[in-house]
C-alpha positions as a Markdown table, in Angstrom:
| # | Residue | x | y | z |
|---|---|---|---|---|
| 1 | Met | 3.7 | -39.3 | -20.1 |
| 2 | Asn | 0.8 | -40.0 | -17.6 |
| 3 | Thr | -1.5 | -42.0 | -19.9 |
| 4 | Val | -4.0 | -42.5 | -17.1 |
| 5 | Ala | -4.6 | -38.8 | -16.8 |
| 6 | Glu | -4.5 | -38.2 | -20.5 |
| 7 | Phe | -6.9 | -40.9 | -21.7 |
| 8 | Asp | -10.1 | -42.5 | -20.5 |
| 9 | Glu | -10.8 | -46.2 | -20.4 |
| 10 | Lys | -11.8 | -46.2 | -24.1 |
| 11 | Gly | -8.6 | -44.5 | -25.3 |
| 12 | Cys | -10.1 | -41.1 | -25.8 |
| 13 | Tyr | -8.6 | -37.9 | -24.3 |
| 14 | Ser | -9.9 | -37.4 | -20.8 |
| 15 | Tyr | -11.7 | -34.3 | -19.6 |
| 16 | Lys | -8.6 | -33.5 | -17.6 |
| 17 | Lys | -6.5 | -33.6 | -20.8 |
| 18 | Ile | -9.0 | -31.4 | -22.6 |
| 19 | Ser | -9.0 | -28.9 | -19.8 |
| 20 | Thr | -5.2 | -29.0 | -19.6 |
| 21 | Val | -4.9 | -28.0 | -23.2 |
| 22 | Thr | -7.9 | -25.7 | -23.4 |
| 23 | Ile | -7.5 | -23.6 | -20.2 |
| 24 | Pro | -4.2 | -22.0 | -21.2 |
| 25 | Ile | -5.6 | -21.3 | -24.7 |
| 26 | Leu | -8.7 | -19.8 | -23.1 |
| 27 | Leu | -6.7 | -17.7 | -20.7 |
| 28 | Ser | -4.5 | -16.4 | -23.5 |
| 29 | Met | -7.6 | -15.5 | -25.6 |
| 30 | Leu | -9.2 | -13.8 | -22.6 |
| 31 | Met | -6.1 | -11.7 | -22.1 |
| 32 | Glu | -6.2 | -10.8 | -25.8 |
| 33 | His | -9.9 | -10.0 | -25.5 |
| 34 | Ile | -9.2 | -7.5 | -22.7 |
| 35 | Ile | -7.1 | -5.7 | -25.3 |
| 36 | Gly | -10.1 | -5.3 | -27.5 |
| 37 | Met | -12.2 | -4.3 | -24.5 |
| 38 | Thr | -9.8 | -1.6 | -23.4 |
| 39 | Asp | -9.6 | -0.2 | -26.9 |
| 40 | Thr | -13.4 | 0.0 | -27.1 |
| 41 | Ala | -13.8 | 1.2 | -23.6 |
| 42 | Phe | -11.2 | 4.0 | -24.0 |
| 43 | Leu | -12.3 | 5.0 | -27.5 |
| 44 | Gly | -15.9 | 5.0 | -26.5 |
| 45 | Arg | -15.0 | 7.9 | -24.2 |
| 46 | Val | -13.3 | 9.8 | -27.0 |
| 47 | Ser | -16.2 | 9.9 | -29.6 |
| 48 | Glu | -18.6 | 7.8 | -31.6 |
| 49 | Val | -16.5 | 8.4 | -34.7 |
| 50 | Ala | -13.4 | 7.0 | -33.0 |
| 51 | Leu | -15.5 | 4.0 | -31.8 |
| 52 | Gly | -16.9 | 3.3 | -35.3 |
| 53 | Ala | -13.5 | 3.8 | -37.0 |
| 54 | Ser | -11.8 | 1.5 | -34.6 |
| 55 | Ala | -14.4 | -1.2 | -35.5 |
| 56 | Leu | -13.8 | -0.8 | -39.2 |
| 57 | Gly | -10.1 | -0.5 | -38.8 |
| 58 | Thr | -10.0 | -3.6 | -36.7 |
| 59 | Val | -12.0 | -5.8 | -39.1 |
| 60 | Tyr | -10.1 | -4.4 | -42.1 |
| 61 | Phe | -6.8 | -5.2 | -40.4 |
| 62 | Leu | -8.1 | -8.6 | -39.4 |
| 63 | Ala | -8.6 | -9.5 | -43.0 |
| 64 | Phe | -4.8 | -9.3 | -43.5 |
| 65 | Phe | -4.0 | -10.7 | -40.1 |
| 66 | Val | -5.9 | -13.9 | -40.7 |
| 67 | Leu | -3.8 | -14.7 | -43.7 |
| 68 | Gly | -0.9 | -15.2 | -41.3 |
| 69 | Thr | -2.9 | -17.0 | -38.6 |
| 70 | Gly | -4.5 | -19.1 | -41.3 |
| 71 | Phe | -1.1 | -20.2 | -42.5 |
| 72 | Ser | 0.0 | -21.0 | -38.9 |
| 73 | Phe | -3.2 | -22.8 | -38.3 |
| 74 | Gly | -2.4 | -25.1 | -41.2 |
| 75 | Ala | 1.1 | -25.6 | -39.8 |
| 76 | Gln | -0.6 | -26.4 | -36.4 |
| 77 | Ile | -2.6 | -29.2 | -38.0 |
| 78 | Leu | 0.6 | -30.8 | -39.4 |
| 79 | Ile | 2.5 | -30.2 | -36.1 |
| 80 | Ala | -0.3 | -32.0 | -34.2 |
| 81 | Arg | -0.4 | -34.9 | -36.6 |
| 82 | Arg | 3.4 | -35.4 | -36.4 |
| 83 | Asn | 3.3 | -35.1 | -32.6 |
| 84 | Gly | 0.6 | -37.8 | -32.5 |
| 85 | Glu | 2.9 | -39.9 | -34.7 |
| 86 | Lys | 5.7 | -39.2 | -32.2 |
| 87 | Asn | 7.7 | -37.7 | -35.1 |
| 88 | Tyr | 8.8 | -34.8 | -32.8 |
| 89 | Arg | 11.7 | -33.5 | -34.9 |
| 90 | Lys | 9.4 | -32.7 | -37.8 |
| 91 | Thr | 7.3 | -30.4 | -35.5 |
| 92 | Gly | 10.1 | -27.9 | -34.9 |
| 93 | Gln | 11.1 | -28.1 | -38.6 |
| 94 | Ile | 7.6 | -27.2 | -39.6 |
| 95 | Cys | 7.7 | -24.3 | -37.2 |
| 96 | Tyr | 11.0 | -23.1 | -38.6 |
| 97 | Ala | 9.9 | -23.2 | -42.2 |
| 98 | Gly | 6.5 | -21.6 | -41.4 |
| 99 | Gly | 8.2 | -18.8 | -39.4 |
| 100 | Phe | 10.6 | -17.9 | -42.2 |
| 101 | Phe | 7.7 | -17.6 | -44.7 |
| 102 | Leu | 5.5 | -15.5 | -42.3 |
| 103 | Val | 8.3 | -13.0 | -41.6 |
| 104 | Ile | 8.6 | -12.3 | -45.4 |
| 105 | Phe | 4.8 | -12.3 | -45.9 |
| 106 | Ser | 4.2 | -9.9 | -43.0 |
| 107 | Ile | 6.5 | -7.3 | -44.5 |
| 108 | Leu | 4.7 | -7.5 | -47.9 |
| 109 | Leu | 1.3 | -7.2 | -46.3 |
| 110 | Met | 2.4 | -4.2 | -44.2 |
| 111 | Leu | 3.4 | -2.4 | -47.5 |
| 112 | Ala | 0.1 | -3.4 | -49.0 |
| 113 | Ile | -1.9 | -1.9 | -46.1 |
| 114 | Lys | 0.2 | 1.3 | -46.1 |
| 115 | Phe | -0.2 | 2.1 | -49.7 |
| 116 | Leu | -3.5 | 0.5 | -50.7 |
| 117 | Ser | -5.7 | 1.6 | -47.8 |
| 118 | Pro | -5.8 | 5.3 | -48.6 |
| 119 | Val | -7.0 | 4.3 | -52.1 |
| 120 | Leu | -9.5 | 1.6 | -51.2 |
| 121 | Leu | -11.2 | 2.8 | -48.0 |
| 122 | Pro | -12.6 | 6.1 | -49.3 |
| 123 | Lys | -14.5 | 4.1 | -52.0 |
| 124 | Met | -16.1 | 1.9 | -49.3 |
| 125 | Ile | -16.8 | 4.2 | -46.3 |
| 126 | Gln | -19.3 | 6.9 | -46.8 |
| 127 | Ser | -18.4 | 9.1 | -43.8 |
| 128 | Ala | -15.3 | 11.1 | -44.6 |
| 129 | Glu | -14.7 | 11.6 | -40.9 |
| 130 | Ile | -14.8 | 7.9 | -40.1 |
| 131 | Cys | -12.7 | 7.1 | -43.2 |
| 132 | Lys | -10.0 | 9.5 | -42.1 |
| 133 | Ala | -9.9 | 8.1 | -38.5 |
| 134 | Thr | -9.8 | 4.5 | -39.9 |
| 135 | Ile | -6.8 | 5.3 | -42.0 |
| 136 | Glu | -5.1 | 7.0 | -39.1 |
| 137 | Tyr | -5.7 | 3.9 | -37.0 |
| 138 | Leu | -4.2 | 1.6 | -39.7 |
| 139 | Asp | -1.1 | 3.7 | -40.2 |
| 140 | Trp | 0.1 | 2.6 | -36.7 |
| 141 | Arg | -1.7 | -0.8 | -36.4 |
| 142 | Leu | 0.0 | -2.3 | -39.5 |
| 143 | Tyr | 3.4 | -2.6 | -37.7 |
| 144 | Gly | 1.8 | -5.2 | -35.4 |
| 145 | Leu | 1.6 | -7.7 | -38.3 |
| 146 | Phe | 5.3 | -8.6 | -38.2 |
| 147 | Phe | 5.1 | -9.4 | -34.5 |
| 148 | Ala | 1.7 | -11.1 | -34.6 |
| 149 | Phe | 2.7 | -13.4 | -37.5 |
| 150 | Thr | 5.9 | -14.4 | -35.7 |
| 151 | Ala | 4.0 | -15.1 | -32.5 |
| 152 | Ser | 1.4 | -17.1 | -34.4 |
| 153 | Ile | 3.8 | -19.7 | -35.6 |
| 154 | Phe | 5.1 | -20.2 | -32.0 |
| 155 | Arg | 1.5 | -20.5 | -30.9 |
| 156 | Ala | 0.8 | -23.1 | -33.6 |
| 157 | Phe | 3.8 | -25.1 | -32.3 |
| 158 | Tyr | 2.8 | -25.2 | -28.7 |
| 159 | Val | -0.9 | -25.9 | -29.4 |
| 160 | Gly | 0.2 | -28.6 | -31.8 |
| 161 | Ile | 2.3 | -30.4 | -29.3 |
| 162 | Ala | -0.4 | -29.8 | -26.6 |
| 163 | Gln | 1.9 | -27.8 | -24.3 |
| 164 | Thr | 0.0 | -24.5 | -24.0 |
| 165 | Lys | 1.2 | -22.9 | -20.7 |
| 166 | Ile | 3.3 | -20.3 | -22.6 |
| 167 | Leu | 0.2 | -18.9 | -24.2 |
| 168 | Thr | -1.0 | -17.7 | -20.9 |
| 169 | Tyr | 2.3 | -16.1 | -19.9 |
| 170 | Ser | 2.7 | -14.2 | -23.2 |
| 171 | Ser | -0.9 | -13.0 | -23.2 |
| 172 | Ile | -0.6 | -11.6 | -19.7 |
| 173 | Ala | 2.4 | -9.7 | -20.7 |
| 174 | Met | 0.6 | -8.4 | -23.8 |
| 175 | Val | -2.5 | -7.3 | -22.0 |
| 176 | Ile | -0.8 | -5.5 | -19.2 |
| 177 | Ser | 1.4 | -3.6 | -21.6 |
| 178 | Asn | -1.5 | -2.8 | -23.8 |
| 179 | Ile | -3.7 | -1.4 | -21.0 |
| 180 | Leu | -0.9 | 0.9 | -19.8 |
| 181 | Leu | 0.0 | 2.0 | -23.3 |
| 182 | Asn | -3.6 | 2.5 | -24.3 |
| 183 | Tyr | -4.2 | 4.8 | -21.4 |
| 184 | Ala | -1.0 | 6.7 | -21.9 |
| 185 | Leu | -1.2 | 7.1 | -25.7 |
| 186 | Ile | -4.9 | 7.7 | -26.2 |
| 187 | Phe | -5.2 | 10.4 | -23.5 |
| 188 | Gly | -1.6 | 11.6 | -23.3 |
| 189 | Lys | -0.7 | 10.4 | -19.8 |
| 190 | Phe | 2.7 | 9.7 | -18.2 |
| 191 | Gly | 4.4 | 12.2 | -20.4 |
| 192 | Met | 3.2 | 10.5 | -23.6 |
| 193 | Pro | 1.7 | 12.4 | -26.6 |
| 194 | Glu | -2.1 | 12.5 | -26.8 |
| 195 | Met | -2.7 | 10.4 | -30.0 |
| 196 | Gly | -6.4 | 9.4 | -29.7 |
| 197 | Ile | -7.3 | 6.5 | -32.0 |
| 198 | Ala | -3.7 | 6.3 | -33.4 |
| 199 | Gly | -2.6 | 5.7 | -29.8 |
| 200 | Ala | -4.8 | 2.7 | -29.5 |
| 201 | Ala | -3.3 | 1.2 | -32.6 |
| 202 | Leu | 0.3 | 1.9 | -31.6 |
| 203 | Ala | -0.3 | 0.4 | -28.1 |
| 204 | Ser | -1.6 | -2.8 | -29.7 |
| 205 | Ser | 1.4 | -3.1 | -32.0 |
| 206 | Ile | 3.9 | -2.7 | -29.2 |
| 207 | Ala | 2.0 | -5.2 | -27.0 |
| 208 | Glu | 2.2 | -7.8 | -29.8 |
| 209 | Ala | 6.0 | -7.2 | -30.0 |
| 210 | Ile | 6.2 | -7.9 | -26.2 |
| 211 | Ala | 4.1 | -11.1 | -26.6 |
| 212 | Met | 6.4 | -12.3 | -29.4 |
| 213 | Leu | 9.5 | -11.8 | -27.3 |
| 214 | Cys | 7.9 | -13.9 | -24.5 |
| 215 | Tyr | 7.6 | -16.8 | -27.0 |
| 216 | Val | 11.2 | -16.5 | -28.2 |
| 217 | Phe | 12.5 | -16.4 | -24.6 |
| 218 | Tyr | 10.4 | -19.4 | -23.5 |
| 219 | Thr | 11.4 | -21.5 | -26.5 |
| 220 | Val | 15.1 | -20.8 | -26.0 |
| 221 | Lys | 15.0 | -21.4 | -22.3 |
| 222 | Phe | 12.7 | -24.5 | -21.9 |
| 223 | Ile | 12.3 | -26.4 | -25.2 |
| 224 | Asp | 14.6 | -29.3 | -26.1 |
| 225 | Ala | 15.9 | -28.1 | -29.4 |
| 226 | Lys | 17.3 | -31.5 | -30.5 |
| 227 | Lys | 14.1 | -33.4 | -29.7 |
| 228 | Tyr | 11.9 | -31.0 | -31.6 |
| 229 | Gly | 14.3 | -30.3 | -34.5 |
| 230 | Phe | 15.0 | -26.7 | -33.8 |
| 231 | Asn | 18.7 | -27.5 | -34.2 |
| 232 | Ser | 18.1 | -28.2 | -37.9 |
| 233 | Val | 18.4 | -24.7 | -39.3 |
| 234 | Ser | 18.3 | -26.1 | -42.9 |
| 235 | Ala | 14.6 | -26.7 | -42.4 |
| 236 | Ile | 14.0 | -22.9 | -42.8 |
| 237 | Ile | 14.7 | -23.2 | -46.5 |
| 238 | Ser | 13.6 | -26.8 | -47.0 |
| 239 | Pro | 11.4 | -26.8 | -50.2 |
| 240 | Asp | 9.8 | -30.1 | -49.2 |
| 241 | Ile | 8.7 | -28.9 | -45.8 |
| 242 | Leu | 7.4 | -25.6 | -47.1 |
| 243 | Lys | 5.5 | -27.4 | -49.9 |
| 244 | Lys | 3.9 | -29.7 | -47.3 |
| 245 | Val | 2.9 | -26.8 | -45.1 |
| 246 | Phe | 1.5 | -24.9 | -48.1 |
| 247 | Ser | -0.6 | -27.8 | -49.2 |
| 248 | Val | -2.6 | -27.5 | -46.0 |
| 249 | Ser | -2.1 | -23.8 | -45.1 |
| 250 | Phe | -3.1 | -22.3 | -48.4 |
| 251 | Trp | -6.7 | -23.4 | -47.8 |
| 252 | Met | -6.5 | -22.3 | -44.2 |
| 253 | Met | -5.3 | -18.9 | -45.3 |
| 254 | Leu | -8.0 | -18.6 | -48.0 |
| 255 | Gln | -10.9 | -19.5 | -45.8 |
| 256 | Pro | -10.5 | -16.9 | -43.0 |
| 257 | Phe | -9.4 | -14.2 | -45.4 |
| 258 | Ile | -12.6 | -14.5 | -47.4 |
| 259 | Ser | -14.6 | -14.9 | -44.2 |
| 260 | Val | -13.2 | -11.7 | -42.6 |
| 261 | Gly | -13.5 | -9.9 | -45.9 |
| 262 | Val | -17.2 | -10.6 | -45.9 |
| 263 | Trp | -17.3 | -9.6 | -42.2 |
| 264 | Phe | -15.8 | -6.2 | -43.2 |
| 265 | Phe | -18.5 | -6.0 | -45.9 |
| 266 | Phe | -21.1 | -6.4 | -43.1 |
| 267 | Phe | -19.6 | -3.5 | -41.2 |
| 268 | Val | -19.4 | -1.3 | -44.3 |
| 269 | Ala | -23.1 | -2.1 | -44.9 |
| 270 | Val | -24.0 | -1.2 | -41.3 |
| 271 | Glu | -22.0 | 2.1 | -41.6 |
| 272 | Arg | -24.4 | 3.1 | -44.3 |
| 273 | Leu | -27.2 | 2.9 | -41.7 |
| 274 | Gly | -25.4 | 5.8 | -39.8 |
| 275 | Glu | -22.8 | 6.4 | -37.2 |
| 276 | Arg | -25.2 | 5.4 | -34.3 |
| 277 | Ser | -25.9 | 2.0 | -35.9 |
| 278 | Leu | -22.2 | 1.4 | -36.5 |
| 279 | Ala | -21.5 | 2.2 | -32.8 |
| 280 | Ile | -24.2 | -0.2 | -31.7 |
| 281 | Val | -22.9 | -3.0 | -33.8 |
| 282 | Asn | -19.4 | -2.4 | -32.5 |
| 283 | Ile | -20.6 | -2.6 | -28.9 |
| 284 | Val | -22.5 | -5.9 | -29.6 |
| 285 | Arg | -19.4 | -7.2 | -31.5 |
| 286 | Ser | -17.3 | -6.5 | -28.4 |
| 287 | Leu | -19.8 | -8.3 | -26.2 |
| 288 | Ser | -19.9 | -11.2 | -28.5 |
| 289 | Ala | -16.2 | -11.5 | -28.4 |
| 290 | Leu | -16.2 | -13.0 | -24.9 |
| 291 | Pro | -18.3 | -16.0 | -25.7 |
| 292 | Phe | -16.5 | -16.3 | -29.0 |
| 293 | Ile | -13.1 | -16.6 | -27.5 |
| 294 | Ile | -14.3 | -19.3 | -25.1 |
| 295 | Ile | -15.8 | -21.1 | -28.1 |
| 296 | His | -12.6 | -20.5 | -30.0 |
| 297 | Ala | -10.4 | -21.9 | -27.2 |
| 298 | Phe | -12.4 | -25.2 | -27.2 |
| 299 | Ala | -12.4 | -25.2 | -31.0 |
| 300 | Thr | -8.6 | -24.8 | -31.2 |
| 301 | Ser | -8.2 | -27.7 | -28.7 |
| 302 | Thr | -10.6 | -29.7 | -30.9 |
| 303 | Asn | -8.5 | -29.2 | -33.9 |
| 304 | Ser | -5.2 | -30.1 | -32.2 |
| 305 | Leu | -6.6 | -33.1 | -30.2 |
| 306 | Val | -8.5 | -34.5 | -33.2 |
| 307 | Ser | -5.4 | -34.4 | -35.3 |
| 308 | Asn | -3.3 | -35.9 | -32.5 |
| 309 | Leu | -5.9 | -38.7 | -32.1 |
| 310 | Ile | -5.8 | -39.6 | -35.8 |
| 311 | Gly | -2.0 | -39.5 | -35.8 |
| 312 | Ala | -2.0 | -41.9 | -32.9 |
| 313 | Gly | -4.4 | -44.3 | -34.9 |
| 314 | Lys | -7.4 | -43.7 | -32.6 |
| 315 | Ile | -9.9 | -42.6 | -35.3 |
| 316 | Asp | -12.8 | -44.4 | -33.6 |
| 317 | Gln | -12.5 | -42.0 | -30.6 |
| 318 | Val | -13.0 | -38.8 | -32.6 |
| 319 | Trp | -16.7 | -38.5 | -32.1 |
| 320 | Arg | -16.4 | -39.3 | -28.4 |
| 321 | Leu | -13.8 | -36.5 | -28.1 |
| 322 | Ile | -16.1 | -34.0 | -29.9 |
| 323 | Arg | -19.0 | -34.8 | -27.5 |
| 324 | Lys | -16.8 | -34.3 | -24.5 |
| 325 | Ile | -15.6 | -30.9 | -25.8 |
| 326 | Leu | -19.2 | -29.8 | -26.6 |
| 327 | Ile | -20.3 | -30.6 | -23.1 |
| 328 | Ser | -17.4 | -28.6 | -21.6 |
| 329 | Ala | -17.9 | -25.6 | -23.9 |
| 330 | Phe | -21.7 | -25.4 | -23.4 |
| 331 | Ala | -21.2 | -25.6 | -19.6 |
| 332 | Ile | -19.2 | -22.3 | -19.7 |
| 333 | Val | -20.8 | -20.4 | -22.6 |
| 334 | Val | -24.5 | -20.8 | -21.7 |
| 335 | Pro | -24.3 | -19.1 | -18.2 |
| 336 | Leu | -22.6 | -16.2 | -19.8 |
| 337 | Leu | -25.2 | -15.8 | -22.5 |
| 338 | Val | -28.0 | -16.0 | -19.9 |
| 339 | Phe | -26.3 | -13.2 | -18.0 |
| 340 | Tyr | -26.1 | -11.1 | -21.2 |
| 341 | Ala | -29.8 | -11.8 | -21.9 |
| 342 | Leu | -31.0 | -10.9 | -18.4 |
| 343 | Cys | -28.7 | -7.9 | -17.9 |
| 344 | Pro | -27.9 | -6.4 | -21.3 |
| 345 | Lys | -27.6 | -2.8 | -20.1 |
| 346 | Leu | -25.3 | -3.7 | -17.3 |
| 347 | Ser | -23.0 | -5.7 | -19.7 |
| 348 | Met | -22.8 | -2.7 | -22.1 |
| 349 | Arg | -21.7 | -0.2 | -19.5 |
| 350 | Ile | -18.2 | -1.6 | -19.9 |
| 351 | Tyr | -18.0 | -0.1 | -23.4 |
| 352 | Thr | -20.0 | 3.1 | -23.2 |
| 353 | Asp | -21.6 | 5.4 | -20.6 |
| 354 | Asp | -24.1 | 6.9 | -23.1 |
| 355 | Pro | -27.6 | 5.9 | -21.8 |
| 356 | Ser | -29.3 | 6.3 | -25.2 |
| 357 | Leu | -26.7 | 4.2 | -27.0 |
| 358 | Ile | -27.1 | 1.5 | -24.3 |
| 359 | Ala | -30.9 | 1.5 | -24.7 |
| 360 | Ser | -30.7 | 1.3 | -28.5 |
| 361 | Ser | -28.3 | -1.7 | -28.3 |
| 362 | Ala | -30.4 | -4.1 | -26.1 |
| 363 | Asn | -32.4 | -5.9 | -28.9 |
| 364 | Ala | -29.2 | -6.5 | -30.8 |
| 365 | Val | -27.7 | -8.2 | -27.7 |
| 366 | Tyr | -30.6 | -10.7 | -27.6 |
| 367 | Val | -30.0 | -11.6 | -31.2 |
| 368 | Met | -26.3 | -12.0 | -30.6 |
| 369 | Cys | -27.0 | -14.4 | -27.7 |
| 370 | Val | -28.9 | -16.8 | -30.0 |
| 371 | Ala | -26.2 | -16.7 | -32.6 |
| 372 | Ser | -23.5 | -17.4 | -30.0 |
| 373 | Phe | -25.4 | -20.4 | -28.7 |
| 374 | Val | -25.5 | -22.0 | -32.1 |
| 375 | Gln | -21.9 | -21.0 | -32.7 |
| 376 | Val | -20.7 | -23.3 | -29.8 |
| 377 | Ala | -21.5 | -26.5 | -31.8 |
| 378 | Ala | -20.9 | -24.9 | -35.2 |
| 379 | Phe | -17.3 | -23.8 | -34.5 |
| 380 | Ile | -16.3 | -26.9 | -32.6 |
| 381 | Leu | -17.5 | -29.2 | -35.5 |
| 382 | Phe | -15.9 | -26.8 | -38.0 |
| 383 | Asn | -12.5 | -27.3 | -36.3 |
| 384 | Ala | -13.0 | -31.0 | -35.9 |
| 385 | Val | -13.4 | -31.2 | -39.7 |
| 386 | Ser | -10.2 | -29.2 | -40.2 |
| 387 | Gly | -8.4 | -31.4 | -37.7 |
| 388 | Thr | -9.2 | -34.5 | -39.8 |
| 389 | Gly | -7.3 | -32.8 | -42.7 |
| 390 | Ala | -10.3 | -32.2 | -44.9 |
| 391 | Ile | -9.2 | -28.7 | -45.6 |
| 392 | Lys | -10.7 | -28.3 | -49.1 |
| 393 | Thr | -14.1 | -29.4 | -47.6 |
| 394 | Ile | -13.8 | -26.6 | -45.1 |
| 395 | Val | -13.2 | -24.1 | -47.8 |
| 396 | Val | -16.1 | -25.3 | -49.9 |
| 397 | Ile | -18.5 | -25.1 | -46.9 |
| 398 | Glu | -17.2 | -21.6 | -46.2 |
| 399 | Leu | -17.5 | -20.4 | -49.8 |
| 400 | Ile | -21.1 | -21.5 | -50.1 |
| 401 | Asn | -22.0 | -20.1 | -46.7 |
| 402 | Leu | -20.4 | -16.7 | -47.6 |
| 403 | Val | -22.3 | -16.4 | -50.8 |
| 404 | Leu | -25.5 | -16.9 | -48.8 |
| 405 | Tyr | -24.2 | -14.4 | -46.2 |
| 406 | Ile | -23.4 | -11.7 | -48.8 |
| 407 | Leu | -26.9 | -12.1 | -50.4 |
| 408 | Phe | -28.5 | -11.6 | -46.9 |
| 409 | Val | -26.4 | -8.5 | -46.2 |
| 410 | Trp | -27.2 | -7.0 | -49.6 |
| 411 | Leu | -31.0 | -7.8 | -49.6 |
| 412 | Val | -31.7 | -7.2 | -45.9 |
| 413 | Ile | -29.2 | -4.5 | -44.8 |
| 414 | Ile | -28.2 | -2.5 | -47.8 |
| 415 | Arg | -31.5 | -2.4 | -49.6 |
| 416 | Asn | -33.9 | -2.3 | -46.6 |
| 417 | His | -31.9 | -0.3 | -43.9 |
| 418 | Pro | -33.1 | -2.4 | -40.9 |
| 419 | Thr | -32.3 | -1.9 | -37.2 |
| 420 | Pro | -28.9 | -3.2 | -35.9 |
| 421 | Ala | -30.8 | -6.1 | -34.3 |
| 422 | Val | -32.2 | -7.3 | -37.6 |
| 423 | Ala | -28.8 | -6.8 | -39.3 |
| 424 | Trp | -27.2 | -9.0 | -36.7 |
| 425 | Thr | -29.5 | -11.9 | -37.6 |
| 426 | Ser | -27.1 | -12.5 | -40.5 |
| 427 | Glu | -25.1 | -14.5 | -37.9 |
| 428 | Trp | -28.0 | -16.9 | -37.4 |
| 429 | Leu | -27.8 | -17.8 | -41.1 |
| 430 | Tyr | -24.0 | -18.1 | -41.0 |
| 431 | Gln | -23.7 | -20.3 | -37.9 |
| 432 | Gly | -26.6 | -22.5 | -38.7 |
| 433 | Phe | -25.2 | -23.4 | -42.1 |
| 434 | Val | -21.8 | -24.2 | -40.6 |
| 435 | Leu | -23.3 | -26.4 | -38.0 |
| 436 | Leu | -25.5 | -28.4 | -40.4 |
| 437 | Ser | -22.7 | -28.8 | -43.1 |
| 438 | Cys | -20.0 | -29.9 | -40.7 |
| 439 | Phe | -22.3 | -32.3 | -38.9 |
| 440 | Leu | -23.3 | -33.9 | -42.1 |
| 441 | Tyr | -19.7 | -34.2 | -43.3 |
| 442 | Leu | -18.5 | -35.8 | -40.0 |
| 443 | Tyr | -21.4 | -38.2 | -40.0 |
| 444 | Phe | -21.4 | -39.2 | -43.7 |
| 445 | Gly | -18.1 | -37.9 | -45.2 |
| 446 | Asn | -15.0 | -39.9 | -46.1 |
| 447 | Trp | -12.6 | -38.3 | -43.6 |
| 448 | Lys | -11.2 | -41.3 | -41.8 |
| 449 | Asn | -8.6 | -42.1 | -44.5 |
| 450 | Lys | -7.2 | -38.5 | -45.0 |
| 451 | Lys | -3.4 | -38.4 | -45.1 |
| 452 | Leu | -1.3 | -35.4 | -44.2 |
């Protein structure tokens, strides 16, 4: 290990190490974002109904998806801590046990989506046309859960041990296959059937299967199975390891599930404002995804590196690490937000060629830019708290925040029917509360003695 490159003179991770971990995560997330961009770009040329239904279907699917990624995120915290302690065999055993659980869990969730969605969605979505299209989307999208959950535990392993190159490779394979399949299946090209919104869903599911296979191949080919405990198959059914993973992962599953559930509630509330408002919010959501994934990449690195630092006994360097990551993240995100604010119409042409829809969306873009600026610090501090192992604290912060968020959506959106721009100010409340709560906990809370 090149400690000179990895650590600065005070024993904190260097900017070089932060970038080495973050850049592959960022590239992989950018590749995944392109999938969402192509879905929106293609479906925006099908109809406003398809565009709105894909937004609802995506967020609804995401509520189930984050249960698996939340579990793997909890596993990632443990993997990073064991890696910092140099207990390498445990990292692979945690990955094994987590993967076994996620395979079973994904099958159960697929059945739940298949049979519950046709019952639940008509009660929540007013437009019969949008509801029908949303269910059509989910009928094909649900198959991606199995592959996405399996890939997520591999991702947790590689981020946890701070070796993230494979994330880039798998994401490139996923995005290339998704773009080609999207074009072929949505519009019926290359001899494929013309499936419309269902084609977008099927393309995403197949692309996730390809990404999962990349992880499997890389692990078999390049990872030292003995060093990382992958030769200990008994870990798959080890009650002790599963219990330990669950002690952290349960809260990491609960927090994003509730969060995305409330996010879906936001979209349902906006749908009541009309198909045009839903289309506007979907476009702004797609624009906000690019700064978000940059923020998310730095936040994911924060979680892993904070946990590794604590595992290595360098608790006094945590705040120094957070400051370095904040500087790096703001340096990338702020220029992007300035571009959005100065050229909102140009930015939106990626997603729609409807001049009236573009003109109606501009104010909401400005509101989103402010929310994303606050989110840089909020999400990085949020992941720093989770990296310390204070998982229950994270859940309490999130629950209080979501109650406030629901009240805002009910009072401002459902009761008063505002413009999409005003509706999007709900993000100001959400991000501001996260930022304040996590800062206060890291400054005053008792996190330095947390054991995992």
